[in-house]
MMTF fields as JSON, N, C-alpha, C and O atoms, coordinates in Angstrom:
{
  "mmtfVersion": "1.0.0",
  "mmtfProducer": "UNKNOWN",
  "numBonds": 403,
  "numAtoms": 404,
  "numGroups": 101,
  "numChains": 1,
  "numModels": 1,
  "chainsPerModel": [1],
  "groupsPerChain": [101],
  "chainIdList": ["A"],
  "bondAtomList": [4, 2, 8, 6, 12, 10, 16, 14, 20, 18, 24, 22, 28, 26, 32, 30, 36, 34, 40, 38, 44, 42, 48, 46, 52, 50, 56, 54, 60, 58, 64, 62, 68, 66, 72, 70, 76, 74, 80, 78, 84, 82, 88, 86, 92, 90, 96, 94, 100, 98, 104, 102, 108, 106, 112, 110, 116, 114, 120, 118, 124, 122, 128, 126, 132, 130, 136, 134, 140, 138, 144, 142, 148, 146, 152, 150, 156, 154, 160, 158, 164, 162, 168, 166, 172, 170, 176, 174, 180, 178, 184, 182, 188, 186, 192, 190, 196, 194, 200, 198, 204, 202, 208, 206, 212, 210, 216, 214, 220, 218, 224, 222, 228, 226, 232, 230, 236, 234, 240, 238, 244, 242, 248, 246, 252, 250, 256, 254, 260, 258, 264, 262, 268, 266, 272, 270, 276, 274, 280, 278, 284, 282, 288, 286, 292, 290, 296, 294, 300, 298, 304, 302, 308, 306, 312, 310, 316, 314, 320, 318, 324, 322, 328, 326, 332, 330, 336, 334, 340, 338, 344, 342, 348, 346, 352, 350, 356, 354, 360, 358, 364, 362, 368, 366, 372, 370, 376, 374, 380, 378, 384, 382, 388, 386, 392, 390, 396, 394, 400, 398],
  "bondOrderList": [1, 1, 1, 1, 1, 1, 1, 1, 1, 1, 1, 1, 1, 1, 1, 1, 1, 1, 1, 1, 1, 1, 1, 1, 1, 1, 1, 1, 1, 1, 1, 1, 1, 1, 1, 1, 1, 1, 1, 1, 1, 1, 1, 1, 1, 1, 1, 1, 1, 1, 1, 1, 1, 1, 1, 1, 1, 1, 1, 1, 1, 1, 1, 1, 1, 1, 1, 1, 1, 1, 1, 1, 1, 1, 1, 1, 1, 1, 1, 1, 1, 1, 1, 1, 1, 1, 1, 1, 1, 1, 1, 1, 1, 1, 1, 1, 1, 1, 1, 1],
  "groupList": [{"groupName": "LEU", "atomNameList": ["N", "CA", "C", "O"], "elementList": ["N", "C", "C", "O"], "formalChargeList": [0, 0, 0, 0], "bondAtomList": [1, 0, 2, 1, 3, 2], "bondOrderList": [1, 1, 2], "singleLetterCode": "L", "chemCompType": "L-PEPTIDE LINKING"}, {"groupName": "ILE", "atomNameList": ["N", "CA", "C", "O"], "elementList": ["N", "C", "C", "O"], "formalChargeList": [0, 0, 0, 0], "bondAtomList": [1, 0, 2, 1, 3, 2], "bondOrderList": [1, 1, 2], "singleLetterCode": "I", "chemCompType": "L-PEPTIDE LINKING"}, {"groupName": "SER", "atomNameList": ["N", "CA", "C", "O"], "elementList": ["N", "C", "C", "O"], "formalChargeList": [0, 0, 0, 0], "bondAtomList": [1, 0, 2, 1, 3, 2], "bondOrderList": [1, 1, 2], "singleLetterCode": "S", "chemCompType": "L-PEPTIDE LINKING"}, {"groupName": "ASN", "atomNameList": ["N", "CA", "C", "O"], "elementList": ["N", "C", "C", "O"], "formalChargeList": [0, 0, 0, 0], "bondAtomList": [1, 0, 2, 1, 3, 2], "bondOrderList": [1, 1, 2], "singleLetterCode": "N", "chemCompType": "L-PEPTIDE LINKING"}, {"groupName": "ASP", "atomNameList": ["N", "CA", "C", "O"], "elementList": ["N", "C", "C", "O"], "formalChargeList": [0, 0, 0, 0], "bondAtomList": [1, 0, 2, 1, 3, 2], "bondOrderList": [1, 1, 2], "singleLetterCode": "D", "chemCompType": "L-PEPTIDE LINKING"}, {"groupName": "ARG", "atomNameList": ["N", "CA", "C", "O"], "elementList": ["N", "C", "C", "O"], "formalChargeList": [0, 0, 0, 0], "bondAtomList": [1, 0, 2, 1, 3, 2], "bondOrderList": [1, 1, 2], "singleLetterCode": "R", "chemCompType": "L-PEPTIDE LINKING"}, {"groupName": "TYR", "atomNameList": ["N", "CA", "C", "O"], "elementList": ["N", "C", "C", "O"], "formalChargeList": [0, 0, 0, 0], "bondAtomList": [1, 0, 2, 1, 3, 2], "bondOrderList": [1, 1, 2], "singleLetterCode": "Y", "chemCompType": "L-PEPTIDE LINKING"}, {"groupName": "VAL", "atomNameList": ["N", "CA", "C", "O"], "elementList": ["N", "C", "C", "O"], "formalChargeList": [0, 0, 0, 0], "bondAtomList": [1, 0, 2, 1, 3, 2], "bondOrderList": [1, 1, 2], "singleLetterCode": "V", "chemCompType": "L-PEPTIDE LINKING"}, {"groupName": "GLY", "atomNameList": ["N", "CA", "C", "O"], "elementList": ["N", "C", "C", "O"], "formalChargeList": [0, 0, 0, 0], "bondAtomList": [1, 0, 2, 1, 3, 2], "bondOrderList": [1, 1, 2], "singleLetterCode": "G", "chemCompType": "PEPTIDE LINKING"}, {"groupName": "HIS", "atomNameList": ["N", "CA", "C", "O"], "elementList": ["N", "C", "C", "O"], "formalChargeList": [0, 0, 0, 0], "bondAtomList": [1, 0, 2, 1, 3, 2], "bondOrderList": [1, 1, 2], "singleLetterCode": "H", "chemCompType": "L-PEPTIDE LINKING"}, {"groupName": "ALA", "atomNameList": ["N", "CA", "C", "O"], "elementList": ["N", "C", "C", "O"], "formalChargeList": [0, 0, 0, 0], "bondAtomList": [1, 0, 2, 1, 3, 2], "bondOrderList": [1, 1, 2], "singleLetterCode": "A", "chemCompType": "L-PEPTIDE LINKING"}, {"groupName": "GLU", "atomNameList": ["N", "CA", "C", "O"], "elementList": ["N", "C", "C", "O"], "formalChargeList": [0, 0, 0, 0], "bondAtomList": [1, 0, 2, 1, 3, 2], "bondOrderList": [1, 1, 2], "singleLetterCode": "E", "chemCompType": "L-PEPTIDE LINKING"}, {"groupName": "THR", "atomNameList": ["N", "CA", "C", "O"], "elementList": ["N", "C", "C", "O"], "formalChargeList": [0, 0, 0, 0], "bondAtomList": [1, 0, 2, 1, 3, 2], "bondOrderList": [1, 1, 2], "singleLetterCode": "T", "chemCompType": "L-PEPTIDE LINKING"}, {"groupName": "GLN", "atomNameList": ["N", "CA", "C", "O"], "elementList": ["N", "C", "C", "O"], "formalChargeList": [0, 0, 0, 0], "bondAtomList": [1, 0, 2, 1, 3, 2], "bondOrderList": [1, 1, 2], "singleLetterCode": "Q", "chemCompType": "L-PEPTIDE LINKING"}, {"groupName": "PHE", "atomNameList": ["N", "CA", "C", "O"], "elementList": ["N", "C", "C", "O"], "formalChargeList": [0, 0, 0, 0], "bondAtomList": [1, 0, 2, 1, 3, 2], "bondOrderList": [1, 1, 2], "singleLetterCode": "F", "chemCompType": "L-PEPTIDE LINKING"}, {"groupName": "LYS", "atomNameList": ["N", "CA", "C", "O"], "elementList": ["N", "C", "C", "O"], "formalChargeList": [0, 0, 0, 0], "bondAtomList": [1, 0, 2, 1, 3, 2], "bondOrderList": [1, 1, 2], "singleLetterCode": "K", "chemCompType": "L-PEPTIDE LINKING"}, {"groupName": "PRO", "atomNameList": ["N", "CA", "C", "O"], "elementList": ["N", "C", "C", "O"], "formalChargeList": [0, 0, 0, 0], "bondAtomList": [1, 0, 2, 1, 3, 2], "bondOrderList": [1, 1, 2], "singleLetterCode": "P", "chemCompType": "L-PEPTIDE LINKING"}, {"groupName": "MET", "atomNameList": ["N", "CA", "C", "O"], "elementList": ["N", "C", "C", "O"], "formalChargeList": [0, 0, 0, 0], "bondAtomList": [1, 0, 2, 1, 3, 2], "bondOrderList": [1, 1, 2], "singleLetterCode": "M", "chemCompType": "L-PEPTIDE LINKING"}, {"groupName": "CYS", "atomNameList": ["N", "CA", "C", "O"], "elementList": ["N", "C", "C", "O"], "formalChargeList": [0, 0, 0, 0], "bondAtomList": [1, 0, 2, 1, 3, 2], "bondOrderList": [1, 1, 2], "singleLetterCode": "C", "chemCompType": "L-PEPTIDE LINKING"}],
  "groupTypeList": [0, 1, 2, 3, 2, 4, 1, 5, 6, 7, 8, 5, 0, 9, 2, 0, 3, 10, 11, 11, 2, 12, 7, 10, 0, 11, 13, 7, 5, 2, 14, 8, 12, 11, 8, 5, 5, 8, 15, 16, 11, 11, 11, 1, 16, 16, 2, 4, 3, 7, 14, 4, 14, 7, 17, 14, 5, 8, 2, 4, 1, 15, 4, 0, 13, 7, 9, 11, 8, 16, 10, 15, 16, 10, 16, 16, 16, 16, 16, 16, 3, 1, 16, 3, 4, 16, 10, 1, 0, 7, 18, 2, 10, 0, 1, 1, 2, 12, 17, 16, 0],
  "groupIdList": [1, 2, 3, 4, 5, 6, 7, 8, 9, 10, 11, 12, 13, 14, 15, 16, 17, 18, 19, 20, 21, 22, 23, 24, 25, 26, 27, 28, 29, 30, 31, 32, 33, 34, 35, 36, 37, 38, 39, 40, 41, 42, 43, 44, 45, 46, 47, 48, 49, 50, 51, 52, 53, 54, 55, 56, 57, 58, 59, 60, 61, 62, 63, 64, 65, 66, 67, 68, 69, 70, 71, 72, 73, 74, 75, 76, 77, 78, 79, 80, 81, 82, 83, 84, 85, 86, 87, 88, 89, 90, 91, 92, 93, 94, 95, 96, 97, 98, 99, 100, 101],
  "secStructList": [7, 3, 3, 6, 6, 7, 7, 5, 3, 3, 3, 3, 3, 3, 3, 3, 3, 6, 6, 6, 6, 3, 3, 3, 3, 3, 3, 3, 3, 3, 7, 7, 7, 6, 6, 6, 6, 1, 1, 6, 6, 6, 7, 7, 7, 7, 7, 7, 7, 7, 3, 3, 3, 3, 3, 3, 3, 4, 4, 4, 3, 3, 3, 7, 7, 7, 7, 7, 7, 7, 7, 7, 7, 7, 7, 7, 7, 7, 7, 7, 7, 7, 7, 7, 7, 6, 6, 7, 7, 7, 7, 7, 7, 7, 7, 7, 7, 7, 1, 7, 7],
  "xCoordList": [-135.837, -135.577, -136.754, -137.264, -137.096, -138.09, -137.565, -137.426, -137.285, -136.494, -137.66, -138.795, -137.302, -138.175, -138.896, -139.882, -138.209, -138.911, -140.131, -140.694, -140.41, -141.29, -140.962, -141.862, -139.689, -139.146, -138.616, -137.766, -139.068, -138.792, -137.444, -137.389, -136.671, -135.098, -135.273, -135.851, -134.632, -134.566, -133.044, -132.692, -132.319, -130.958, -130.571, -131.251, -129.331, -128.503, -127.843, -127.099, -128.035, -127.333, -125.963, -125.469, -125.12, -123.766, -123.015, -122.055, -123.671, -123.353, -124.107, -124.985, -123.93, -124.688, -123.676, -123.022, -123.555, -122.469, -123.051, -123.441, -123.166, -123.599, -122.939, -123.675, -121.66, -120.865, -121.192, -121.406, -121.269, -121.777, -123.26, -123.727, -123.913, -125.359, -125.724, -126.464, -125.138, -125.327, -125.75, -125.22, -126.624, -126.788, -126.402, -126.862, -125.654, -125.187, -126.003, -126.158, -126.428, -127.136, -126.006, -125.215, -126.08, -125.433, -126.746, -127.859, -126.415, -127.507, -128.803, -129.787, -128.86, -130.083, -130.975, -130.505, -132.173, -133.31, -134.176, -134.3, -134.708, -135.679, -137.014, -137.096, -138.073, -139.539, -140.297, -141.452, -139.779, -140.569, -141.426, -141.253, -142.317, -143.23, -144.244, -144.91, -144.727, -145.837, -147.038, -147.585, -147.497, -148.513, -148.447, -149.405, -147.363, -147.178, -147.79, -148.507, -147.332, -147.447, -148.95, -149.379, -149.74, -151.298, -151.697, -152.88, -150.949, -151.535, -150.552, -149.322, -151.229, -150.654, -149.615, -148.765, -149.859, -148.886, -147.467, -146.498, -147.412, -146.427, -145.542, -144.37, -146.11, -145.516, -144.439, -144.405, -143.278, -142.036, -142.189, -142.506, -141.954, -142.08, -140.998, -139.898, -141.077, -140.09, -138.968, -139.224, -137.718, -136.72, -136.435, -136.588, -135.799, -135.334, -133.84, -133.266, -133.3, -131.867, -131.578, -132.379, -130.266, -129.807, -128.469, -127.579, -128.274, -127.324, -126.329, -126.822, -125.059, -124.098, -124.035, -123.766, -124.247, -123.727, -124.466, -124.34, -125.229, -125.887, -125.82, -126.149, -125.336, -125.095, -125.996, -125.935, -127.033, -128.045, -127.586, -126.711, -128.241, -127.956, -129.193, -130.355, -128.697, -129.644, -131.05, -132.195, -130.709, -131.668, -132.623, -133.728, -132.212, -133.313, -133.918, -134.284, -134.029, -134.499, -135.795, -135.76, -136.852, -138.092, -138.557, -139.219, -138.153, -138.258, -137.083, -136.547, -136.877, -135.818, -136.158, -136.386, -136.128, -136.637, -135.585, -135.2, -135.104, -133.984, -134.66, -135.129, -134.616, -135.303, -133.881, -132.87, -134.247, -133.095, -133.357, -134.519, -132.295, -132.339, -132.615, -132.672, -132.76, -133.286, -132.014, -130.873, -132.205, -131.263, -130.435, -130.864, -129.146, -128.124, -128.36, -128.913, -127.97, -128.172, -127.027, -125.968, -127.347, -126.173, -124.946, -125.095, -123.945, -122.676, -122.495, -122.972, -121.949, -121.923, -121.258, -120.608, -121.306, -120.639, -119.097, -118.646, -118.378, -116.89, -116.573, -117.295, -115.449, -115.314, -114.678, -113.916, -114.888, -114.379, -112.992, -112.134, -112.737, -111.229, -110.681, -111.295, -109.388, -108.588, -107.435, -106.825, -107.134, -105.993, -104.88, -104.68, -103.984, -102.637, -101.859, -101.316, -101.83, -100.942, -99.941, -100.346, -98.645, -97.671, -97.935, -97.453, -98.739, -98.771, -100.049, -100.353, -100.704, -101.677, -101.118, -100.842, -101.072, -100.519, -101.557, -101.212, -102.72, -103.798, -105.208, -105.407, -106.127, -107.436, -108.511, -108.372, -109.624, -110.673, -112.108, -112.29, -112.719, -113.809, -115.363, -115.762, -115.801, -117.386, -118.23, -118.115, -119.053, -119.602, -121.313, -121.815, -121.829, -123.229, -124.306, -124.296, -125.089, -125.852, -127.357, -127.864, -127.878, -129.376, -130.283, -131.45, -129.836, -130.774, -131.16, -130.321, -132.558, -132.993, -132.45, -132.311, -132.143, -131.494, -132.564, -132.305],
  "yCoordList": [49.735, 51.042, 50.835, 49.74, 51.881, 51.754, 53.054, 54.204, 52.315, 53.268, 54.145, 54.008, 55.098, 55.816, 55.099, 55.542, 53.724, 53.006, 52.159, 51.191, 52.514, 51.534, 50.48, 49.701, 49.949, 48.795, 48.509, 49.251, 47.6, 47.67, 46.506, 45.39, 46.984, 46.281, 46.163, 46.99, 44.861, 44.735, 44.015, 43.05, 44.567, 44.034, 44.806, 45.631, 44.371, 44.669, 46.118, 46.252, 47.154, 48.321, 48.253, 47.965, 48.46, 48.516, 50.01, 50.174, 51.082, 52.369, 53.396, 53.174, 54.492, 55.724, 56.822, 57.307, 57.164, 58.146, 59.486, 59.694, 60.463, 61.792, 62.481, 62.943, 62.566, 63.183, 62.866, 63.736, 61.338, 61.14, 60.653, 59.99, 61.086, 60.562, 59.291, 59.16, 58.318, 57.108, 56.106, 56.293, 55.113, 54.13, 52.733, 52.233, 52.223, 50.689, 49.611, 49.707, 48.657, 47.506, 46.289, 46.371, 45.221, 44.026, 42.673, 42.82, 41.791, 40.684, 41.064, 40.791, 41.678, 42.571, 41.521, 40.844, 41.52, 40.862, 41.994, 43.043, 41.828, 42.705, 42.139, 40.914, 42.802, 42.586, 42.779, 42.36, 43.547, 44.004, 45.402, 46.091, 45.52, 46.746, 46.531, 47.536, 45.336, 45.017, 45.771, 46.25, 45.966, 46.713, 48.304, 49.063, 48.592, 50.339, 51.105, 52.106, 50.395, 51.185, 51.366, 52.287, 50.394, 50.564, 49.781, 49.477, 49.523, 48.954, 47.561, 47.603, 46.533, 45.117, 44.785, 43.895, 45.675, 45.252, 46.127, 45.933, 47.083, 47.703, 47.101, 47.454, 46.221, 45.706, 44.963, 44.308, 44.959, 44.325, 43.051, 43.278, 41.951, 40.824, 40.692, 41.097, 40.195, 39.836, 39.081, 38.424, 39.004, 38.089, 37.436, 37.843, 35.877, 35.122, 35.226, 34.565, 36.036, 36.317, 37.123, 37.886, 36.765, 37.687, 38.223, 37.445, 39.458, 40.117, 40.494, 41.031, 40.327, 40.408, 41.842, 42.167, 42.841, 44.265, 45.152, 44.818, 46.243, 47.009, 48.502, 48.803, 49.232, 50.817, 51.48, 51.327, 52.371, 53.194, 54.699, 55.171, 55.531, 56.879, 57.316, 56.928, 58.169, 58.927, 59.602, 59.534, 60.102, 60.877, 60.045, 60.452, 58.782, 57.827, 57.02, 55.864, 57.463, 56.605, 57.485, 58.662, 56.717, 57.347, 57.195, 58.072, 55.985, 55.854, 54.91, 53.947, 55.306, 54.24, 54.35, 55.333, 53.032, 52.699, 51.845, 50.888, 51.968, 51.05, 50.589, 51.357, 49.383, 48.513, 47.734, 47.416, 47.559, 46.732, 45.339, 44.963, 44.501, 43.256, 42.27, 42.788, 40.997, 40.157, 40.219, 40.421, 40.071, 40.071, 38.956, 37.812, 39.269, 38.132, 37.212, 37.598, 36.119, 35.111, 35.49, 36.032, 35.167, 35.732, 34.708, 33.503, 35.242, 34.423, 33.312, 33.555, 32.281, 31.3, 31.759, 32.799, 31.069, 31.7, 31.255, 30.361, 32.191, 31.947, 30.469, 30.065, 29.777, 28.647, 28.905, 29.869, 28.159, 28.215, 28.382, 27.68, 29.237, 29.801, 28.647, 28.085, 28.281, 27.108, 27.732, 28.674, 27.337, 27.908, 27.85, 26.898, 28.912, 29.013, 28.182, 28.673, 26.941, 25.897, 25.014, 24.433, 25.187, 24.587, 22.943, 22.189, 22.512, 20.976, 20.478, 19.29, 21.509, 21.185, 21.229, 22.25, 20.09, 19.967, 20.159, 20.66, 19.739, 19.652, 19.687, 18.996, 20.501, 20.557, 20.874, 21.783, 20.126, 20.288, 20.541, 20.001, 21.215, 21.847, 20.981, 20.819, 20.654, 19.917, 21.251, 22.011, 21.549, 22.761, 22.122, 21.36, 22.647, 22.147, 23.292, 24.457, 22.835, 23.77, 23.591, 22.531, 24.765, 24.696, 24.94, 25.256, 24.818, 24.793, 23.311, 22.416, 23.139, 21.886, 21.195, 21.923, 19.999, 19.485, 19.311, 18.877],
  "zCoordList": [71.951, 70.808, 69.882, 69.645, 69.432, 68.168, 67.545, 67.962, 66.175, 65.115, 64.676, 65.134, 63.719, 62.851, 61.773, 61.185, 61.518, 60.575, 61.521, 61.01, 62.636, 63.652, 63.766, 64.08, 63.6, 63.943, 65.504, 65.995, 66.108, 67.621, 67.823, 67.306, 68.503, 68.783, 70.192, 70.898, 70.655, 72.079, 72.263, 71.585, 73.155, 73.417, 74.665, 75.277, 74.923, 76.058, 75.877, 74.905, 76.677, 76.405, 76.408, 77.498, 75.379, 75.434, 75.669, 76.422, 74.849, 75.137, 74.717, 73.884, 75.14, 74.701, 74.423, 75.346, 73.341, 72.919, 72.633, 71.483, 73.571, 73.401, 72.171, 71.299, 72.067, 71.134, 69.858, 69.014, 69.567, 67.954, 67.862, 66.936, 68.958, 69.078, 68.493, 67.518, 69.172, 68.964, 70.158, 71.253, 70.012, 70.987, 70.506, 69.479, 71.2, 70.833, 71.84, 73.057, 71.02, 71.865, 71.516, 70.576, 72.39, 72.183, 72.161, 72.666, 71.672, 71.673, 71.284, 71.971, 70.222, 69.669, 68.757, 67.844, 69.127, 68.287, 67.709, 68.341, 66.659, 65.872, 66.084, 65.988, 66.353, 66.6, 65.728, 65.797, 64.555, 63.446, 63.955, 64.96, 62.961, 63.459, 64.078, 64.326, 64.523, 65.341, 65.017, 66.011, 64.101, 63.766, 63.846, 63.704, 64.055, 64.092, 62.863, 62.876, 61.824, 60.391, 60.092, 59.396, 60.685, 60.414, 59.007, 58.854, 58.208, 56.947, 56.88, 56.872, 56.842, 56.971, 55.701, 55.731, 54.596, 53.429, 53.704, 52.971, 54.788, 54.937, 56.115, 56.239, 56.941, 58.263, 57.983, 56.942, 58.986, 58.682, 59.867, 61.035, 59.426, 60.336, 61.364, 60.989, 62.623, 63.386, 62.879, 61.869, 63.351, 62.956, 64.155, 65.307, 63.554, 64.703, 64.97, 65.836, 64.227, 64.164, 65.647, 66.186, 66.147, 67.119, 66.776, 66.433, 66.843, 66.371, 67.429, 68.422, 67.42, 68.577, 68.829, 69.985, 67.898, 68.141, 67.138, 65.96, 67.407, 66.487, 67.226, 68.373, 66.279, 66.713, 65.918, 64.698, 66.542, 66.202, 65.976, 66.701, 64.863, 64.934, 65.769, 65.651, 66.596, 67.555, 66.835, 67.282, 65.899, 65.023, 64.471, 64.113, 64.376, 63.579, 64.931, 64.723, 66.088, 67.035, 67.492, 67.853, 67.404, 67.796, 69.303, 69.859, 69.944, 71.349, 72.02, 71.472, 73.04, 73.73, 75.19, 75.895, 75.449, 76.882, 77.59, 76.919, 78.653, 79.156, 80.565, 81.404, 80.63, 81.782, 82.342, 81.716, 83.825, 84.454, 84.042, 83.883, 83.848, 83.564, 84.912, 86.028, 84.752, 85.762, 86.955, 86.539, 88.173, 89.006, 89.027, 88.877, 89.225, 89.216, 90.393, 91.423, 90.223, 91.367, 92.475, 92.159, 93.696, 94.869, 94.693, 94.49, 94.781, 94.587, 95.66, 96.769, 95.494, 96.411, 97.619, 97.513, 98.956, 99.948, 99.779, 99.064, 100.696, 100.496, 101.296, 102.208, 100.833, 101.641, 102.837, 102.915, 103.808, 105.196, 105.511, 104.978, 106.314, 106.483, 107.224, 108.131, 106.768, 107.181, 107.998, 107.492, 109.068, 109.983, 109.241, 108.486, 109.375, 108.574, 109.563, 110.553, 109.26, 110.258, 108.961, 107.955, 109.43, 108.516, 108.559, 107.713, 109.624, 109.517, 108.484, 108.378, 107.786, 107.072, 105.338, 104.708, 104.935, 103.563, 102.295, 101.225, 102.552, 101.581, 102.338, 103.338, 101.818, 102.586, 101.631, 100.813, 101.709, 100.914, 101.999, 103.09, 101.52, 102.427, 101.686, 100.533, 102.831, 102.641, 102.646, 103.607, 101.628, 101.649, 101.62, 100.794, 102.634, 102.929, 102.401, 102.798, 101.588, 100.923, 101.56, 101.927, 101.59, 102.145, 100.968, 101.199, 99.662, 98.65, 98.231, 98.134, 97.986, 97.733, 96.486, 95.503, 96.372, 95.201, 94.215, 93.092]
}
Protein backbone atom coordinates (compact mmCIF):
# COMPACT_ATOMS: atom_id res chain seq x y z
CA UNK A 1 0.00 0.00 0.00
CA UNK A 2 1.28 3.47 -0.85
CA UNK A 3 -0.39 6.38 0.92
CA UNK A 4 -0.98 9.83 -0.54
CA UNK A 5 2.05 10.83 1.57
CA UNK A 6 4.10 8.51 -0.68
CA UNK A 7 4.90 6.18 2.23
CA UNK A 8 4.90 2.46 1.39
CA UNK A 9 3.45 0.01 3.91
CA UNK A 10 3.62 -3.77 3.69
CA UNK A 11 1.54 -6.14 5.79
CA UNK A 12 -0.93 -8.96 5.72
CA UNK A 13 -4.41 -8.00 4.54
CA UNK A 14 -6.83 -8.05 7.46
CA UNK A 15 -9.92 -6.54 5.87
CA UNK A 16 -11.36 -4.35 3.14
CA UNK A 17 -14.46 -2.40 4.16
CA UNK A 18 -16.27 -0.89 1.19
CA UNK A 19 -18.96 0.78 3.36
CA UNK A 20 -16.42 2.63 5.52
CA UNK A 21 -13.85 2.92 2.71
CA UNK A 22 -11.04 1.45 4.81
CA UNK A 23 -8.23 -1.07 4.36
CA UNK A 24 -6.81 -2.82 7.41
CA UNK A 25 -3.42 -4.54 7.49
CA UNK A 26 -1.76 -6.58 10.22
CA UNK A 27 1.93 -7.12 10.91
CA UNK A 28 2.64 -3.83 9.12
CA UNK A 29 6.04 -2.35 8.32
CA UNK A 30 6.69 1.12 6.90
CA UNK A 31 9.30 1.39 4.15
CA UNK A 32 9.20 5.19 4.04
CA UNK A 33 9.00 7.19 0.83
CA UNK A 34 11.86 5.37 -0.96
CA UNK A 35 12.66 8.35 -3.18
CA UNK A 36 9.09 8.96 -4.37
CA UNK A 37 9.12 12.59 -3.23
CA UNK A 38 12.08 13.54 -5.41
CA UNK A 39 13.77 15.81 -2.85
CA UNK A 40 16.12 14.20 -0.30
CA UNK A 41 15.10 16.66 2.43
CA UNK A 42 11.44 15.60 2.07
CA UNK A 43 12.03 11.85 2.18
CA UNK A 44 10.74 9.80 5.11
CA UNK A 45 13.05 6.94 6.17
CA UNK A 46 11.88 3.35 6.65
CA UNK A 47 11.04 2.10 10.13
CA UNK A 48 12.21 -1.07 11.86
CA UNK A 49 8.97 -1.22 13.84
CA UNK A 50 6.31 -3.79 13.03
CA UNK A 51 2.80 -2.68 13.91
CA UNK A 52 0.23 -5.30 14.88
CA UNK A 53 -2.66 -3.55 13.12
CA UNK A 54 -3.09 -0.43 10.98
CA UNK A 55 -6.33 0.80 9.40
CA UNK A 56 -6.02 3.15 6.43
CA UNK A 57 -8.59 5.62 5.10
CA UNK A 58 -9.38 4.62 1.53
CA UNK A 59 -9.34 8.20 0.22
CA UNK A 60 -5.71 8.54 1.42
CA UNK A 61 -4.45 5.46 -0.45
CA UNK A 62 -2.58 6.16 -3.69
CA UNK A 63 -1.86 2.54 -4.65
CA UNK A 64 -2.85 -0.85 -3.27
CA UNK A 65 -1.43 -4.15 -4.44
CA UNK A 66 -2.34 -7.54 -3.01
CA UNK A 67 0.08 -10.42 -3.47
CA UNK A 68 -0.35 -14.00 -2.40
CA UNK A 69 1.81 -14.99 0.53
CA UNK A 70 4.22 -17.90 0.51
CA UNK A 71 2.68 -21.32 0.14
CA UNK A 72 1.99 -23.10 3.40
CA UNK A 73 3.88 -26.34 3.93
CA UNK A 74 1.92 -29.51 3.38
CA UNK A 75 0.36 -30.89 6.56
CA UNK A 76 1.92 -34.04 7.99
CA UNK A 77 0.34 -37.30 6.86
CA UNK A 78 -2.40 -38.64 9.12
CA UNK A 79 -1.39 -41.35 11.57
CA UNK A 80 -2.00 -44.91 10.43
CA UNK A 81 -5.41 -46.34 11.20
CA UNK A 82 -5.37 -48.65 14.21
CA UNK A 83 -7.86 -51.50 14.17
CA UNK A 84 -10.81 -50.99 16.49
CA UNK A 85 -9.82 -53.90 18.73
CA UNK A 86 -10.81 -54.00 22.40
CA UNK A 87 -7.62 -55.96 23.07
CA UNK A 88 -5.49 -52.86 22.34
CA UNK A 89 -5.01 -50.68 25.45
CA UNK A 90 -2.27 -48.29 24.21
CA UNK A 91 -0.73 -47.79 20.81
CA UNK A 92 1.93 -45.49 19.41
CA UNK A 93 2.90 -45.34 15.79
CA UNK A 94 6.36 -45.15 14.29
CA UNK A 95 6.09 -42.58 11.51
CA UNK A 96 8.73 -42.92 8.84
CA UNK A 97 9.50 -39.70 7.07
CA UNK A 98 10.98 -39.46 3.60
CA UNK A 99 12.33 -35.97 4.36
CA UNK A 100 16.10 -35.78 4.92
CA UNK A 101 17.26 -34.87 8.42
